[in-house]
C-alpha positions in Angstrom: -16.6 1.7 -0.2 -18.2 0.9 3.2 -17.0 -1.6 5.7 -18.6 -2.2 9.1 -15.2 -3.0 10.9 -11.6 -4.0 10.6 -10.3 -6.4 8.0 -8.7 -9.2 9.8 -5.8 -11.1 8.3 -3.7 -13.9 10.0 -1.2 -11.5 11.6 -2.5 -8.0 10.7 -5.7 -6.0 11.1 -6.5 -3.3 8.5 -8.5 -0.4 9.8 -10.0 2.6 8.2 -7.8 5.5 9.2 -9.7 7.4 12.0 -9.0 10.8 13.5 -7.5 9.1 16.6 -4.8 7.6 14.4 -3.6 10.8 12.9 -0.9 11.8 15.5 0.6 8.1 15.5 0.5 8.0 11.6 2.1 11.6 11.4 4.9 10.6 13.8 5.7 7.5 11.8 5.7 9.3 8.3 7.1 12.8 9.1 8.6 13.0 12.5 12.2 12.0 11.5 14.0 13.9 8.6 15.0 10.7 6.8 13.0 7.7 7.9 14.3 4.3 7.0 11.2 3.3 5.1 11.7 6.0 2.5 14.7 4.0 1.1 12.2 1.4 -0.3 9.5 3.8 -1.4 9.4 4.7 -5.0 12.4 7.1 -5.6 10.2 9.6 -7.9 8.0 10.2 -4.9 10.2 12.1 -2.4 8.8 12.7 1.0 8.1 16.2 1.6 8.1 17.6 5.1 4.7 18.4 6.6 3.9 20.0 9.9 1.4 18.0 12.1 -1.3 20.7 12.0 -1.4 20.9 8.2 -1.4 17.0 8.0 -4.1 16.9 10.6 -6.4 19.4 8.9 -6.0 17.8 5.5 -6.7 14.2 6.8 -9.6 15.3 8.9 -11.2 17.1 5.8 -10.7 13.8 3.6 -12.1 11.7 6.5 -15.2 13.8 6.6 -15.5 13.2 3.0 -15.5 9.5 3.4 -11.9 8.8 2.4 -11.3 5.0 2.3 -8.3 4.7 0.0 -5.8 4.2 2.9 -6.2 1.7 5.7 -3.8 1.5 8.7 -1.9 -1.7 9.0 -2.1 -2.8 12.7 -0.2 -5.4 14.7 -1.3 -5.7 18.3 -3.2 -2.5 18.0 -0.2 -0.5 16.9 0.0 1.1 13.5 2.8 -0.2 11.5 1.9 1.2 8.0 -0.8 1.6 5.4 -2.2 -0.1 2.5 -3.7 2.0 -0.2 -5.4 2.0 -3.6 -5.5 4.4 -6.3 -7.8 4.4 -9.4 -5.5 4.1 -12.4 -8.6 4.7 -14.6 -11.7 4.6 -12.7 -14.0 4.4 -16.0 -12.2 1.1 -16.8 -12.2 -0.2 -13.3 -8.5 -0.4 -13.2 -6.8 0.3 -9.9 -3.4 0.1 -8.3 -2.5 -0.9 -4.8 0.5 -0.5 -2.6 1.7 -0.6 1.0 4.2 1.1 3.2 5.5 -0.4 6.4 7.0 2.3 8.5 8.4 0.3 11.4 11.6 -1.7 10.1 11.0 -4.2 12.8 7.9 -5.4 10.9 9.6 -5.6 7.5 8.8 -9.1 6.7 7.4 -11.1 3.6 4.8 -12.6 6.0 3.5 -9.2 7.3 3.6 -7.7 3.8 1.9 -10.8 2.2 -0.8 -10.9 4.9 -1.6 -7.1 4.6 -1.7 -7.2 0.9 -3.8 -10.4 0.7 -6.3 -9.1 3.1 -6.6 -5.7 1.3 -6.8 -7.5 -2.2 -9.6 -9.8 -0.9 -11.4 -6.7 0.3 -11.0 -4.8 -3.0 -12.2 -7.8 -5.1 -15.2 -8.2 -2.8 -16.0 -4.6 -2.8 -15.5 -3.5 -6.4 -16.4 -5.0 -9.7 -12.9 -4.9 -11.0 -11.2 -7.3 -13.4 -7.6 -6.8 -12.2 -5.5 -5.2 -9.4 -2.2 -3.8 -10.4 0.9 -2.9 -8.3 3.8 -0.7 -9.5 7.3 -0.7 -7.9 10.8 -0.2 -8.7 13.5 -2.7 -9.5 15.5 -1.7 -6.4 12.6 -2.9 -4.2 13.2 -6.7 -4.7 11.3 -7.8 -1.7 8.1 -6.0 -2.9 8.5 -7.9 -6.3 8.9 -11.0 -4.5 5.9 -10.4 -2.2 3.7 -9.6 -5.2 4.7 -12.8 -7.1 4.1 -14.8 -4.1 0.6 -13.5 -4.0 0.2 -14.5 -7.7 0.8 -11.2 -9.4 2.7 -11.5 -12.7 5.0 -8.9 -14.1 3.0 -7.3 -16.9 5.7 -4.6 -17.9 8.9 -3.2 -17.2 9.8 0.4 -18.0 13.6 0.4 -18.3 15.8 3.0 -16.6 12.9 5.1 -15.5 13.8 5.8 -12.0 17.0 7.7 -11.0 18.0 7.1 -7.4 21.3 7.9 -5.8 23.0 8.4 -9.2 21.7 5.0 -10.5 18.9 4.2 -12.9 16.2 1.5 -12.0 13.4 0.0 -13.9 9.7 0.6 -13.0 8.1 -2.8 -12.6 4.3 -3.2 -13.2 2.7 -6.3 -11.8 -1.0 -7.5 -11.9 -3.4 -10.2 -11.3 -6.9 -10.8 -12.8 -9.9 -11.5 -10.7 -10.2 -15.1 -12.1 -6.4 -15.8 -11.1 -6.9 -14.4 -7.8 -10.0 -16.8 -7.2 -8.0 -19.7 -8.5 -5.0 -18.9 -6.2 -7.2 -18.4 -3.2 -8.3 -22.2 -3.3 -4.8 -23.6 -3.6 
């Protein structure tokens, strides 16, 4: 996936991650032992500590290979989080998206909707995909609300599949078809 510049939303800018971003990104993700943002991340994906040098080496290697599955979310030229996609099944053109906002002062539906809308526009324009999916957990009600406001529908619910702090939560699978996205864009 090749882009010539940043992806501009109404309140955010999405930039390909560059080597100059790596220290700021590492600070946001790994500098603190228990960053606040991890309370809303999918509980089955615990954050494992990583030294900056290892993170830097891994990311530089990925960047040299053309890594483009994550973009930095920026507000006023400051990184506040990332958007990403992963192929669920590339041969079927099925991908999943997500986002992480690392700075609590930017936790708002407006920022999250703008970042995901800008990202989804880009992915639908770039790839010949019939749908975009998003998976989260029932404990992250704000993400479910944001996804629904973007037109994604709950496509499935895997009950009691996430154990977090001695309580079970559901995995919530949401998605939107290309034709639904196109229809929603014109409303």
